N, C-alpha and C positions, 0 to 999 in steps of 0.2 A: 157542479163541481165547486168546491170551496177552495179558493186560491189564497186565502189568508194564511199568513205565516205567523208563527208564534215566536217572536224574538224576546229573549229575556237577557238582562245584563247580569253577568257574574263578575263580581269584583275580584281583583287579583289578591292572592293571599298576602298577609302582612309580611313585610320584609322582602318582598319580591320587587326587584328593580331591574330595569333594562340597562344593560351595560352600555356605556357610550361607545361610539364607533371607534374612537381612538384606542380603547383597551382591547377591543376585538382585533383590530389591526395589529396591535402589539403582541397579542397572544399568538396569532397566526405566524407572524414574523419570528417570534421567539421560538416556537416549535420548529420551524424550518431552519432557523439558525442553529439550534442545538443539534439537529440531525446533520447538518453540514459540518459542524465542529467535530462530531463523532466520526464522520466519514474521513475528515482530514487527519484526525488522530490515528485512525485505523490504517490509513494508507501510509502514514509516516512510520508506524510500527512495522508494517509489512516490508517497507523498503529497508529499514534498519535490520530486521531479521534476516533478510536475504543477504545483506552485506556481511553480517556475522557468519552466516553459513558459508559464504564464499571464502572469507578469511580463514575459517577453520579448515575447509577443504584444501585450500592452497597451502596452508601450513603443513597439512598431512602429506601432500604431494612433495613439498620441499624436503620433509623428513625422509620420504622414500627415495628421493633423488640423492640425498646425502648418503643413505645406506648403500645405494648402488655405487656411488663414488668410492665409498670405503671398501666395498668388495672389489671394485675395479683396481684399486691401489694394491690390494693384497695379491692380485694375480701377477705373476712374474712378468717383467717386460719382454722376456723372450717369447711369451705366449700372446702375441698381438692379436691373433685370431680370437682368443678367449675374451679379450677386452672389447673387440669389435662386436662380438656376439652379445656380450652384456649390454652394450649400448643399444644395439638393434632390438634386443628382446625386452629390455626393461626401461631404459631411459627415454627412448623416443616415444613409446606409448604414454609415459607419464607427462612428457611435454605436450603431447597431443591432448591429453585429458585436461591439463591445465588451461590450454587455449579454449577448449570446449566449455569448460566451466565459466571462464571469463566472458565468453560470447553469450552464453545463456543468461548470465547475470545482467549483462548490458541489455539484452532483449527484454527480460522480465522487468527490470527496473525502468526501462524506457516506457513501457506500457503503464506501470504504476505511477511514474512521474507525470505522464500525460493525464491520467485520471486525477492526480493530485492538483495539477495546474487547472484543469477544468473545474474542479470542486472549489478551489480558491477563488477563481473568477466568478463562479456562481454565488459564493459567499459575499464577495465584494459587491456584486450586482444587487443582491438582496439588501445589503446595507444602504446602497444608493436609493433603491426603491422606497425603503422605509423612511429615509430622510426626505424624499420628495413628498410622501404622503403625510408626514408629520408636520 
């Protein structure tokens, strides 16, 4: 058995250089930082969109309540039963829907704000790590 190995040296191509460790660290941190920045921006946009949707829905409910109030004022005072029926059939469900929308908004945004806070903390932690390594 021939145990000799044939080693030959192949020079690196011209212009090939090994990047210093600092630039590799910067590249890794830069990519992670961009990802976190995009996530923060996305979460902020989602929170803002939910706020706009809530405001729009609440405005529509207020319009419906005003319409019910207008109709209620058109009912003669002698017909108290008609006014009470209007309140029970239309106004109370609208108030209930408004409370439901506000509760859903708070629940949704609480989760999004929690994710946003976690992402901001991760972003700050990343900056601290980069400062330590630099």
